[in-house]
N, C-alpha and C positions, 0 to 999 in steps of 0.2 A: 805826574801821578798825584791824585788828590789824597790827602791824609785826613782820615776821619777820626775825630776825637770823641770816643764814646763816653757817655756819662756813667756814673756809678749805677744809675737806674738801668741803663742798657746792659751793663755788664752783669748786674744781678739777674735780669730777665734771662740772659743767655745761659747763665749757670743753672737757673731754675728749670728752664726748658730742657737743657741737656740732661739734668738729673731725672726729669720726668720721662724723657725718651728712653734713657737707660733702664729705668725701673719698670715702666708700664708698657712701652711700645716694642722695643727691640726684642724682648723675650717672647712676644706674641705674634710678631709680624708674619712669620712663615705660616702659622696656622690661619691667620686672618686672610692671607693671600690665597691659601688653598680653598678656604671657604668663600672667598670673594666677598667678605663681610667683616666689618669692624663692629663688634658688639656694642649695644647701647651702654653697657657698663663702662666701656672705655671712653665713650663720649661724655658720660657723666663725670668720670674722674678728671677728664680734661677741663670740664666746666668748673668743677670744684677747685681745681688748681688755678683757675683764673685765666685759662687760655682761650675760652670762648666768650663771645659777647652775649 
């Protein structure tokens, strides 16, 4: 089994992504699935948080 040693940068990214998901995605995902649409405002927040290129 390969052991992966994550850097502090990787760990920080994981924490940031998890917090974003908990705050912005999870509370809305049921509604988005019903509508079959993720609103532009959600994409904008993802970009502002640095998750989009």
